[in-house]
KOLTORTI-529163 format. One line per field, with one value per residue (C-alpha): residue number from 1; x, y, z; residue in three letters. Coordinates in steps of 0.1 Angstrom, whole numbers. Each point is the difference from the previous one (the first is absolute). Example, Ala and Ser with C-alpha at 12.3 -4.5 7.8 and 13.67 -1.06 7.14 Angstrom:
resi c(1;2)
px c(123;14)
py c(-45;34)
pz c(78;-7)
resn c(ALA;SER)
END
This chain:
resi c(1;2;3;4;5;6;7;8;9;10;11;12;13;14;15;16;17;18;19;20;21;22;23;24;25;26;27;28;29;30;31;32;33;34;35;36;37;38;39;40;41;42;43;44;45;46;47;48;49;50;51;52;53;54;55;56;57;58;59;60;61;62;63;64;65;66;67;68;69;70;71;72;73;74;75;76;77;78;79;80;81;82;83;84;85;86;87;88;89;90;91;92;93;94;95;96;97;98;99;100;101;102;103;104;105;106;107;108;109;110;111;112;113;114;115;116;117;118;119;120;121;122;123;124;125;126;127;128;129;130;131;132;133;134;135;136;137;138;139;140;141;142;143;144;145;146;147;148;149;150;151;152;153;154;155;156;157;158;159;160;161;162;163;164;165;166;167;168;169;170;171;172;173;174;175;176;177;178;179;180;181;182;183;184;185;186;187;188;189;190;191;192;193;194;195;196;197;198;199;200;201;202;203;204;205;206;207;208;209;210;211;212;213;214;215;216;217;218;219;220;221;222;223;224;225;226;227;228;229;230;231;232;233;234;235;236;237;238;239;240;241;242;243;244;245;246;247;248;249;250;251;252;253;254;255;256;257;258;259;260;261;262;263;264;265;266;267;268;269;270;271;272;273;274;275;276;277;278;279;280;281;282;283;284;285;286;287;288;289;290;291;292;293;294;295;296;297;298;299;300;301;302;303;304;305;306;307;308;309;310;311;312;313;314;315;316;317;318;319;320;321;322;323;324;325;326;327;328;329;330;331;332;333;334;335;336;337;338;339;340;341;342;343;344;345;346;347;348;349;350;351;352;353;354;355;356;357;358;359;360;361;362;363;364;365;366;367;368;369;370;371;372;373;374;375;376;377;378;379;380;381;382;383;384;385;386;387;388;389;390;391;392;393;394;395;396;397;398;399;400;401;402;403;404;405;406;407;408;409;410;411;412;413;414;415;416;417;418;419;420;421;422;423;424;425;426;427;428;429;430;431;432;433;434;435;436;437;438;439;440;441;442;443;444;445;446;447;448;449;450;451;452;453;454;455;456;457;458;459;460;461;462;463;464;465;466;467;468;469;470;471;472;473;474;475;476;477;478;479;480;481;482;483;484;485;486;487;488;489;490;491;492;493;494;495;496;497;498;499;500;501;502;503;504;505;506;507;508;509;510;511;512;513;514;515;516;517;518;519;520;521;522;523;524;525;526;527;528;529;530;531;532;533;534;535;536;537;538;539;540;541;542;543;544;545;546;547;548;549;550;551;552;553;554;555;556;557;558;559;560;561;562)
px c(-28;-36;12;24;-28;-22;27;4;-38;-2;27;-17;-33;15;14;-31;-23;23;1;-37;-5;23;-19;-34;12;15;-31;-21;23;-2;-26;12;17;33;-3;-6;26;27;-7;-9;36;5;30;34;32;12;-34;-2;36;-7;-32;19;24;-29;-14;34;14;-24;-3;25;26;-4;-8;10;33;13;-10;19;30;-1;-3;20;25;16;-27;-26;20;-9;-37;8;22;-23;-30;21;17;-34;-9;27;-20;-33;15;16;-24;-35;-8;-3;-13;-26;-12;-3;-16;-28;-27;-7;14;28;-25;-6;36;1;-33;5;13;-14;-35;-13;-24;17;33;-17;-14;34;17;-28;1;38;-3;-25;21;32;-18;-16;34;14;-30;6;35;-12;-27;24;22;-29;-8;36;3;-33;6;34;-14;-31;13;-27;17;-30;-10;-34;15;22;-29;-21;30;0;-37;3;27;-21;-30;21;15;-34;-12;30;-5;-38;-3;32;10;35;-1;-6;24;28;-2;0;31;17;-6;11;32;10;-7;19;31;-1;-2;27;23;-5;9;29;17;-7;15;31;4;2;31;15;-12;25;-19;29;-5;-37;7;24;-25;-27;22;9;-36;-12;17;15;31;15;-21;-29;16;7;-24;-16;-21;-33;11;28;11;-8;-6;-4;-37;5;24;-26;-26;22;2;-38;-6;23;-17;-34;8;17;-26;-31;0;-6;-31;-17;-35;-3;33;-9;-33;18;15;-35;-5;22;-7;26;30;25;-17;-1;38;5;-22;22;31;-14;-11;35;15;-26;1;38;4;-25;16;34;-16;-15;36;8;-34;4;36;-9;-27;25;26;-22;-29;17;-8;-11;-25;-15;-4;-15;-26;-8;17;-4;16;-29;2;37;-6;-26;21;30;-21;-10;36;11;-26;12;-12;-32;-19;15;-19;25;-2;-37;0;25;-18;-33;13;19;-28;-26;23;2;-38;-4;23;-22;-32;13;14;-31;-21;22;-1;-38;-5;22;-18;-35;7;12;-31;-23;19;15;-23;-34;2;26;-8;-35;-17;26;-2;-38;2;-2;27;-24;-6;37;7;-29;13;35;-13;-18;31;21;-23;2;37;6;-21;20;33;-11;-9;33;20;-13;17;34;6;32;19;26;-16;31;-3;-36;7;29;-26;-23;30;7;-36;0;32;-12;-35;0;34;2;-32;8;34;-9;-31;20;32;-7;-18;-10;-16;-35;-31;8;35;-13;-26;26;26;-23;-16;32;20;-29;-7;37;7;-29;8;37;-12;-26;28;26;11;-25;-28;19;21;17;37;21;36;6;-21;9;-27;-7;-12;-36;-16;-31;-21;16;-3;-37;-5;19;-18;32;14;14;37;-1;30;-14;-14;19;-24;-26;-14;-10;-35;-8;17;27;14;-1;32;-5;1;18;26;-3;-18;1;-16;15;29;-26;-31;15;17;-31;-21;23;2;-38;-4;26;-12;-37;9;21;-25;-30;-18;-14;16;11;-20;5;-21;24;30;-17;-10;36;13;-26;9;37;-3;-23;22;32;-13;-32;-19;-37;5;-30)
py c(-75;12;35;-1;-10;27;26;-13;0;36;13;-17;15;35;-1;-15;26;28;-11;-6;36;13;-20;13;36;-4;-17;30;21;-25;14;-6;-27;20;0;-37;-11;27;18;31;3;20;-17;17;-18;-7;-14;-21;-12;-12;-17;-17;-12;-12;-19;-15;-9;-28;-31;-17;27;0;-37;-20;17;0;-36;-9;19;-18;-34;4;28;15;-12;19;32;-4;6;33;13;-11;18;32;0;-5;37;12;-16;15;35;2;-20;2;27;31;-16;-19;30;20;-27;-13;12;-26;-34;-18;-9;37;4;-31;8;37;-3;-35;10;-35;-16;-33;15;14;-35;-16;26;-1;-38;1;27;-21;-32;17;17;-32;-18;28;0;-37;8;27;-22;-29;24;11;-35;-7;31;-4;-37;7;28;-16;-36;-10;-28;-18;2;14;29;9;-2;24;24;1;6;28;17;-3;15;30;6;0;26;22;0;2;28;20;-4;13;28;-24;-26;25;14;-35;-7;31;-8;-36;11;22;-27;-26;23;8;-37;-10;28;-11;-36;9;23;-25;-29;20;11;-37;-3;34;14;-23;-15;-25;-14;-3;-19;-23;-8;-7;-24;-18;-3;-11;-34;5;19;24;-16;19;33;-14;-6;-34;-6;5;5;-14;-26;-32;2;22;4;15;26;8;4;27;18;-4;16;29;8;-2;23;27;1;-8;32;21;-20;-5;14;12;19;14;15;20;22;13;13;31;30;-5;-21;22;-8;-37;0;17;-26;-27;18;1;-36;-11;17;-16;-34;0;7;-27;-27;7;-4;-34;-13;8;-14;-32;-7;11;-26;-27;11;6;-24;-26;-15;-33;16;21;-29;-22;26;7;-19;30;24;25;6;8;38;-4;-26;23;28;-23;-10;37;8;-26;-33;-21;5;33;33;17;-28;1;38;-2;-30;17;32;-15;-24;28;19;-31;-3;36;-6;-28;19;31;-20;-22;31;15;-32;-4;36;-5;-31;12;33;-18;-22;30;25;-23;-31;15;36;-3;-33;-11;34;17;33;1;1;27;5;-12;-32;-6;5;-23;-28;5;-5;-31;-13;6;-24;-27;3;0;-32;-17;10;-14;-33;-4;11;-29;-24;18;4;-21;20;27;34;14;-27;8;36;-8;-21;30;21;-27;0;39;1;-27;13;38;13;-10;17;30;6;-7;22;29;-4;-21;18;-32;-16;-13;-12;-36;4;14;-28;-27;14;2;-34;-17;13;-7;-36;-10;13;-19;-31;-1;3;-28;-23;11;-14;24;-23;-33;-8;-33;-6;-3;-5;37;5;-23;-16;10;-19;9;7;-19;30;5;-37;1;30;-18;-33;-20;-21;18;8;-4;13;0;35;31;28;-8;36;-5;12;-31;-33;-6;-30;8;15;35;1;34;3;39;15;35;3;33;-15;-17;22;35;-7;-18;31;23;-25;-4;38;4;-29;10;34;-11;-26;24;3;34;28;31;31;37;-1;-26;22;30;-20;-11;36;13;-26;6;37;-5;-27;20;35;-4;22;-11;-23;-5)
pz c(324;2;8;-30;-23;14;-8;-35;-7;15;-24;-29;10;3;-35;-15;16;-10;-36;-1;12;-27;-26;11;0;-35;-12;8;-23;-29;-23;-36;-20;2;38;1;-26;4;33;-19;-11;32;16;1;-13;35;11;-31;3;36;-13;-28;27;20;-30;-9;35;4;22;-23;7;38;5;-31;-8;36;2;-32;13;33;-17;-32;8;-30;-24;20;-6;-37;8;18;-27;-28;15;3;-34;-16;8;-25;-28;14;2;-34;-21;14;26;-22;-32;18;20;-31;-22;22;23;27;-9;-18;-28;-6;-11;-22;-17;-4;-35;-9;10;2;25;-5;11;31;8;-3;22;25;3;5;27;19;-2;11;29;12;1;20;23;7;12;25;14;5;19;22;9;10;22;18;6;16;22;13;0;-25;-19;-13;-36;10;18;-29;-24;22;1;-38;-1;25;-20;-31;16;12;-34;-16;25;-7;-37;-2;26;-4;-36;-10;26;29;-13;-5;35;15;-21;12;37;-6;-18;29;26;-20;-4;37;9;-24;13;36;-8;-22;26;27;-19;-10;37;10;-23;9;-33;-18;-30;-5;34;-7;-32;17;28;-26;-18;32;12;-34;3;-35;9;-26;-27;15;-13;-35;-29;-3;31;-19;-37;-21;25;-17;-37;-30;5;34;-16;-26;27;15;-33;-4;34;-6;-34;15;30;-22;-27;20;21;-31;-8;34;-3;36;-4;-34;11;27;-28;-7;35;-6;-21;-28;-13;18;33;-10;-6;34;16;-13;12;35;-3;-9;31;23;-16;-3;37;9;-21;15;34;-10;-4;36;12;-20;10;36;1;-11;25;31;-5;-21;-34;15;25;-28;-23;27;7;-36;-29;-23;25;-1;38;2;5;27;19;-2;15;29;6;0;26;24;-14;1;32;9;1;-22;-25;0;-7;-28;-16;2;-14;-29;-8;0;-24;-22;2;-9;-30;-12;4;-19;-29;-5;-1;-27;-20;3;-11;-30;-12;8;-17;-31;-1;3;-22;-26;-3;10;-12;-27;-16;9;0;-22;18;5;38;27;26;27;-19;-4;37;10;-22;13;36;-10;-18;31;19;-26;-5;37;3;-27;16;34;-16;-18;30;20;-23;0;38;0;-27;8;-6;-17;-26;-6;-6;-23;-20;-2;-13;-27;-12;-1;-20;-24;-7;7;-7;-38;-8;21;-14;-36;1;11;-20;-31;-28;-19;31;-7;18;-10;15;33;4;-9;23;30;-3;-12;30;24;-12;-3;36;15;-21;12;36;-5;-12;26;34;16;-11;-7;31;-8;4;-32;-9;3;31;30;21;35;30;9;33;10;-9;-34;-7;7;-23;-28;5;5;29;31;-2;-38;-20;-35;0;-12;10;27;-3;-37;-8;-20;-1;26;-18;-37;-16;-14;-38;1;28;1;30;-14;-35;-11;-20;-23;2;-3;-33;-12;9;-20;-28;-3;0;-27;-22;5;-13;-29;-12;3;-33;8;-20;19;-8;4;31;15;-7;15;31;6;-6;25;26;-4;6;29;16;-3;7;19;-24;-1;30;24)
resn c(MET;THR;ASP;HIS;LYS;THR;LEU;THR;VAL;ALA;LEU;PHE;THR;VAL;PHE;ILE;VAL;ALA;THR;LEU;ALA;ILE;THR;VAL;VAL;ALA;GLY;ARG;ARG;THR;ARG;SER;ALA;SER;ASP;PHE;TYR;ALA;GLY;GLY;ARG;SER;PHE;SER;PRO;LEU;GLN;ASN;GLY;ILE;ALA;ILE;GLY;GLY;ASP;TYR;MET;SER;ALA;ALA;SER;PHE;LEU;GLY;ILE;THR;GLY;ILE;LEU;ALA;LEU;SER;GLY;TYR;ASP;GLY;PHE;LEU;TYR;SER;ILE;GLY;PHE;LEU;VAL;ALA;TRP;VAL;VAL;ALA;LEU;PHE;MET;VAL;ALA;GLU;PRO;LEU;ARG;ASN;SER;GLY;ARG;PHE;THR;MET;ALA;ASP;ALA;ILE;SER;GLU;ARG;LEU;ARG;SER;PRO;GLN;VAL;ARG;VAL;ALA;ALA;GLY;ILE;SER;THR;ILE;VAL;VAL;SER;VAL;PHE;TYR;LEU;ILE;ALA;GLN;MET;VAL;GLY;ALA;ALA;ALA;VAL;VAL;ALA;LEU;LEU;LEU;GLY;LEU;THR;SER;ASP;ALA;ALA;GLN;ILE;TRP;THR;ILE;VAL;ALA;VAL;GLY;ALA;LEU;MET;ILE;PHE;TYR;VAL;THR;VAL;GLY;GLY;MET;LYS;GLY;THR;THR;TRP;VAL;GLN;ILE;VAL;LYS;ALA;VAL;LEU;LEU;MET;VAL;GLY;ALA;CYS;VAL;MET;THR;VAL;TRP;VAL;LEU;ALA;LYS;PHE;HIS;PHE;ASP;PHE;SER;ASP;LEU;MET;GLY;ALA;ALA;ALA;SER;GLN;SER;GLY;LYS;GLY;SER;ALA;PHE;LEU;GLU;PRO;GLY;GLN;LYS;TYR;GLY;ALA;THR;ASP;ALA;TRP;SER;LYS;LEU;ASP;LEU;ILE;SER;LEU;GLY;ILE;ALA;LEU;VAL;LEU;GLY;THR;ALA;ALA;LEU;PRO;HIS;ILE;LEU;VAL;ARG;PHE;TYR;THR;VAL;ARG;ASP;ALA;LYS;ALA;ALA;ARG;LYS;SER;VAL;ASN;TRP;ALA;ILE;VAL;ILE;ILE;GLY;ALA;PHE;TYR;LEU;MET;THR;LEU;VAL;ILE;GLY;PHE;GLY;ALA;ALA;ALA;LEU;VAL;GLY;THR;LYS;ALA;ILE;LYS;THR;ALA;ASP;PRO;SER;GLY;ASN;THR;ALA;ALA;THR;ARG;LEU;ALA;GLU;HIS;LEU;GLY;GLY;GLY;ALA;GLY;SER;ASP;GLY;GLY;ALA;VAL;MET;LEU;ALA;PHE;ILE;ALA;ALA;VAL;ALA;PHE;ALA;THR;ILE;LEU;ALA;VAL;VAL;ALA;GLY;LEU;THR;LEU;ALA;SER;SER;SER;SER;PHE;ALA;HIS;ASP;LEU;PHE;ALA;GLY;ALA;ILE;ARG;GLN;GLY;ARG;THR;THR;GLU;ALA;GLN;GLU;VAL;ARG;VAL;ALA;ARG;ILE;ALA;ALA;VAL;VAL;ILE;GLY;ALA;VAL;ALA;ILE;ALA;LEU;SER;VAL;PHE;ALA;ARG;GLU;LEU;ASN;VAL;ALA;PHE;LEU;VAL;ALA;LEU;ALA;PHE;ALA;ILE;ALA;ALA;SER;ALA;ASN;LEU;PRO;ALA;LEU;VAL;PHE;SER;ILE;PHE;TRP;ARG;ARG;PHE;THR;LYS;ALA;GLY;ALA;ILE;ALA;GLY;VAL;PHE;GLY;GLY;LEU;VAL;SER;ALA;ILE;ALA;VAL;VAL;ALA;LEU;SER;PRO;ILE;VAL;TRP;GLY;GLY;ALA;SER;ASP;THR;LYS;PRO;ALA;VAL;LYS;LEU;SER;ALA;THR;GLN;ALA;SER;LYS;CYS;GLY;VAL;ALA;ALA;ASN;ALA;THR;ASN;VAL;GLY;ASN;PRO;THR;ALA;LEU;GLY;SER;CYS;THR;ALA;VAL;ALA;PRO;ILE;PRO;LEU;GLU;ASN;PRO;GLY;LEU;VAL;SER;ILE;PRO;VAL;GLY;PHE;ALA;CYS;ALA;ALA;VAL;GLY;THR;LEU;LEU;SER;SER;ARG;ARG;ARG;THR;VAL;GLU;ASP;GLU;LEU;ALA;PHE;ASP;GLU;LEU;GLU;VAL;ARG;ALA;LEU;THR;GLY;ILE;GLY;ALA;HIS)
END
């Protein structure tokens, strides 16, 4: 076992050293704000498309989605398809207009015609909040992977893992900027696709490349029979609220992609809107192939490892992919199993590091460019000052993400990412879409839409079963283990708790039964943006009309774009 751990640590070390070297080299070539924020707009559509895939194919994709597939069968399939379909919205609604309208950040596009420091502040705050929620998901995934590989099951070990990931991401951003982060994402995306391909072909070979046999074996090993391949294992099985939760999840996944800050900033790293569109086309091909492979990997884990074994090791299922890799290599204790486990886990760790770097860069750039330079100093800054503030912000935001991740270690990472999608769709998308396509849209509408969507999304989560874990008439109680009972402060073998992994109270019933806030918060965000605009007392001027006309021409044609 010691040799297996040595191999794992060696692979981790090789990747970390390689990415640190890439970051240092890129850092030496980062001289201007354009280099730091947008990589000097020097990346080709293919390079940017791979990097977008690297940003998007996160720990939630490789760990969380395969885990949900292995535990919940058909319902996990909805995550894979939702993440993929979402790119259609991003391609047709956002990619070109955003690239033409802004310069470095999402707030650039929103405030281009409104020209308001208050709008920049609102968009900047939203960007940071969404990025932090996404960061939490990646760090939780990192803790799960490293704990499995090295046998470090203690809370202290997982906490130190989160701290280490946070320190690395801060280094990537502060030293390498967008150039370093992009090359790390490209390397990571290639490794992830290779790893997923190897596992997919290997699993299918076990079933003579008959996907039907694979599905049948997964259903048999799940302990749920044919019901495993039907809707209802996770959503829609018990009550109307569960069905609504499914709708809420789907809306958040499809609309959230078009408003994720770390994805949006990637459109600025190419020379023009045509290249941005081609980047998305490449990303769709890469991401589509990857999510098809997660289906095989997830059902393969259920069939070969077994749902019960996966759930026993990790109730959230975050280790399903790595346990499948170990099984394919020959099982626990074998040399082949150790090699496969180490390789796939290193790929998953690489995935996490690349994504957290992209998220930290997006949020720190927004703080420096939108809040500091745009709102506080109102343009009276030098590029050197902006970049220096962005680096300081990366340290602070990284520290906040580390602290919050410590309290979310027991949540499934796919859910945490879906939550980030819901907040992005609620707060960012209304202001982004209306600023580009609605002539009457005003500053008041933008601010109301951003904060209305942001506050409502967080409020629904605060009142949901994620925080309040008590059993109710619509959510059956479960029997707790001694560890869970101790956490919840109830007697051993208690059965009066609905969700022992709740962040807050284990025994209080959630006021709002929805786990995914999108069904409530996304309409609220759009409604607040519309109502704020319609109730605005400010009369439209000739300058307002000209500003929209100018933005419309720029968004649709690229004339005058940066």
